C-alpha positions, 0 to 999 in steps of 0.5 A, a space after each residue: 942347607 947351604 950357607 947362602 940359604 942360612 944367611 938369607 934366613 938370618 937376614 929375613 929373620 933380622 928384618 922380622 925382629 926389627 919390624 916394629 921400627 918400620 911400623 913406628 916410622 909408618 905411623 909417624 908419617 901417617 900422623 903427619 899426613 905426609 902422603 897427602 902432601 905429595 901429589 900422586 905424580 909429583 914431588 916435593 923437597 923434604 924442606 917443604 914437607 918439613 915446613 908444611 908439617 912444622 918439623 925439622 927437615 934433617 930428621 924427617 929426611 932420615 925417616 923418609 930414607 929409611 922408609 924408602 929402603 923398604 919401598 915406601 916413598 922415593 927419596 932423591 940425593 937432592 932431597 926430593 921426595 915422591 911417591 912409590 906404589 906403596 906410599 900412594 896407599 898411605 894417601 887418605 884418598 886411596 881406596 882402602 887406604 892404609 893410612 888409618 892402619 898405619 896410625 892404628 896398629 902402633 897407636 898408644 893403646 895397642 903399642 903399650 898392650 903389645 909390650 905386655 904380651 907375655 902376661 897372656 901366657 899366664 891367663 891375664 890380658 895384656 891390655 888390662 896389664 898395660 893400662 889397668 883398664 879394658 880395651 873398650 873403656 880405654 877407647 871411651 876415654 880416648 875418643 881420638 883413638 876411638 875415631 881412628 879405630 872406626 876409620 881403620 875399620 871402615 878402610 880395613 884392607 880386607 875390603 870386607 864391606 865391599 865383599 859383603 855388599 857384593 857377596 850376598 843378595 840384599 834385595 829382599 829385606 826391608 830392614 838390615 840391622 848391623 849389630 856393633 856396626 861402628 860408623 855404618 860403613 858396611 850399611 853404606 856399601 850395601 844400601 848403595 848397591 840395593 835401593 830397597 832396604 833401610 839400615 839400622 846401626 846398633 852400637 854403643 851410644 858414643 859410637 852411633 852419636 859420632 855418625 853424622 847425618 851426612 853419613 846416613 845414606 840420605 836418611 836410609 840409615 837410622 842409629 840406636 845406642 845400646 849393648 848387644 850383651 843386653 839385647 838386640 833390637 827386634 824387627 829386622 829381616 837380616 842382622 849383621 855381625 861383622 868382625 864382632 865375635 872375634 873380640 870376645 871369649 866363647 862365653 861372651 859370643 854365646 851371650 851375643 848370639 843368644 840375644 841375636 837369636 831372640 831378635 830373629 823373627 821367622 825367616 830372618 837371617 843372621 850373617 856373621 862376617 869373619 875370617 875363618 882361621 886355617 888350623 894349619 898355618 902353612 895353608 893360611 894367610 900370615 895376616 890372619 894369625 897376626 890378627 889373632 895375636 892382636 885379639 890376644 893382646 887386646 882381650 886375652 881370650 878373644 880370638 879368630 876361629 875356625 869354621 867348626 868353632 863358629 858352628 859350635 858357638 851357633 849350636 850353643 846359642 840355639 842357632 844353626 849354620 845354613 851355609 858358608 859363603 866365600 867372598 872376594 875378601 879374606 872374610 867369609 859370610 856365615 849365614 845362620 838361622 834359628 834352630 828348628 828344635 830350639 
């Protein structure tokens, strides 16, 4: 290996080591709503931005210059600030806006949990060690972060909701129940594309209570509070589990899946929407493994899984994998039904 190659690798690794600094600056400008304050094709002076955000111009300029060095915003020598292709993605009106991700990944709950990542290697849960409480209880006690989490899920850059709505034929069912459905974004995409079915969001009481009437697709979406560890409402033709199982250990996943199985009538289907982890990292996407680490930081034994690992969970729950449907997104749709011999 040449010295130039070594130096290139050293520089690249140095930036990875200091990546937390960039993440934290991105959260800062997202918290300020800065991208929305700059017209897509216009510019602002940093002093005007500082005044609008009620902060000091000099430190704000330093933050914006540092981000501009990574291609986020453009900053002129005269203090003018305009958008770059990357900073436009931080606008809240951008499709699949990264504004919510910038606020989520380094929000206090996640940020402090990552500082305790080491404990996962000895069997403990980083979030529990950092906060002395579980992740979901933390979100119940911090509703602002919980609502940002919901917004982040609705705008997750894998475009999962569009992928599910366009990757599966929902024209036949009468009722689609989204188990752990958050703010209902997946159902809104599906019902906008298919006029026939109704939807039901089944999630924790405080989650479904936060879904306003105007976000219920003209009355086609109903909500029901409860825990999928206790039961899943019967009566749907299709059940959705979208990015739910990766939050839980294998044993917990089996509990959830068995409750889904109990709700499945003859002919009903369960659609599990998850990223399928590639066992060989050289063949997978780097972001998949970062999400896997996020699951470890938040929940310890929760994780991303391979297709064979999902198949094993289904078999242990009295379900069988009918097919795996690739989508235009990193997520796949695993269609499951009750096992014939269960």
